[in-house]
N, C-alpha and C positions, 0 to 999 in steps of 0.2 A: 333136486339133487340128482346127479348122474354119476354112475360108477365110471372111473377112469382106468385105474391099473392096480395091480398088486406087485410090490417090489420084493425081489429075492436077491440077496448078495451071493455072488459066486466066486470061488477061489480060482478056477481055471475057466476062462471065458470060452475057449475053443471046445473044451469038453462039455460045457453047459450047452453051447449051441449045437453040438453034435446030438445031444439028447433032445433038447426042445425042438430044434428044426429038423434034424436028420431022422431021429426015431419017432418023435411025437407028431411031427408034421406042421408045427407052427411056422409062420413066415416073419422074417425080419421086416419091420415097417419103418423104423427110424433108429439112428445111432448118433450119439454125441460123445465127444471126448473132451476132457478137461485136463490139459497138460499140467497146469499149475497145481490143481488139487489131486492129480494123479488117479483119475477114475474114468471108466467108460460106461455109458448107459446104452443098453440095447433094448428096444421095445419090440415085442413079439405079439402076433395075433393069430388066432385060428384062421384057416383059409377062408371060411365063410364070413369072417369079421374083418379081414385085411383091408378091404376097400373102405369100410366105415372107419377103421382105425387110422388109415392114412388121411382121410377127409376131416375127421373131427376128434381123433385121439382116443377113442374108446371102443371096446374094452381091450385091455392089453395086460401082458406080463412085462414088467421092467426088470431086466437083469442088470444088476449093478456090480461091476468088477472094479474093486479098489486094487490098484496095481501092486500095492505093497502087502496085501493079504493073500495067504495061500489057502487058509482054512478057517472056518468059523466054528466055535463051540457054543453049547448052551442055547441053541436056537437063534443066535444072532444073524444067521443067514436069512431069516424071514424079516423083511423090513417093515412094510406098511401096506395098507389098503388106501387108495385115494379116491376122493369124490369131488366133483365140481359142484359148487353151490351158487345160487343166484346172488346172495349177499352174504359175504363171509362174516360181517359183524352181526347180522341178525342170526345167522346159524350158530355162532359162538354164544351169543346171548341166550338163545333158546336152550342150548346144551348146558350152559352154566346154570340156568334157572332149574334145570332138571337134576342138578347136583353133580354134573360132570366137570372135572378139573380141566381147564384149558392149559395144557402143559406148555405149548408154544403159542402164545397169543398172536393174533393177526396184526402185529405192529405195522407191517408194510402194506396192509390192505389186500394182500395176495394169498398168504399161506398161514395155516394154523395146524397144530397137532393136538389130538386128544388121545386117550387110551381107553380101551374097553376094560370091563371089570377083570378080564383075564390078561390085561396088560399088552394087548395087541395095539399097535399104533395105527391111528386113523389120520390121514392127511386130508385137510380141507383146502381146496384151491378155489379162488374167486374166478367165476366164469368171466371171460373177457379181460379187459384191462384192470389192473389193481384199483381199488377204491382209495380215495385220499386218506392218509393217516387220520385217525379219529380216536379221541379219548372215550372210554378209559383204556382202550386197547393200545394206543401208540406208546404209552409209557409202562404197560404191564410187563412184569418180569416173567421169565421162564419159571416153571414150577416142575421140579423133578426131571425125569427123562422122558423122551418120546421116541 
């Protein structure tokens, strides 16, 4: 397993970038926008990690700016921590055997979500290409929130 990123939702992207890049000194390594879903993702890395982040995607902070949100209450601005795993099905089976609820099963062979005992969301992403859909995961329903 490899640590990928921590996601933070921001209400004002320019203000957040002024803090993370201007004051803290992180560097923007990637940005994507989704017009249809109305959000922007900006990935930041510490200067010593920037080359590695550009090359293989880790470790980073992901700023998520939902265009229609100005502020977040109750800790909703902290999104999730992400890890890449060798085999998402095996990782989920191992977690499930340990008593962990798979909140968002890896139906697509690519992504799953679980939560810590303190309800922090953990995103698991398949390294490389998604695995072919496989039961019991392909038809497993979402459980709760993630």
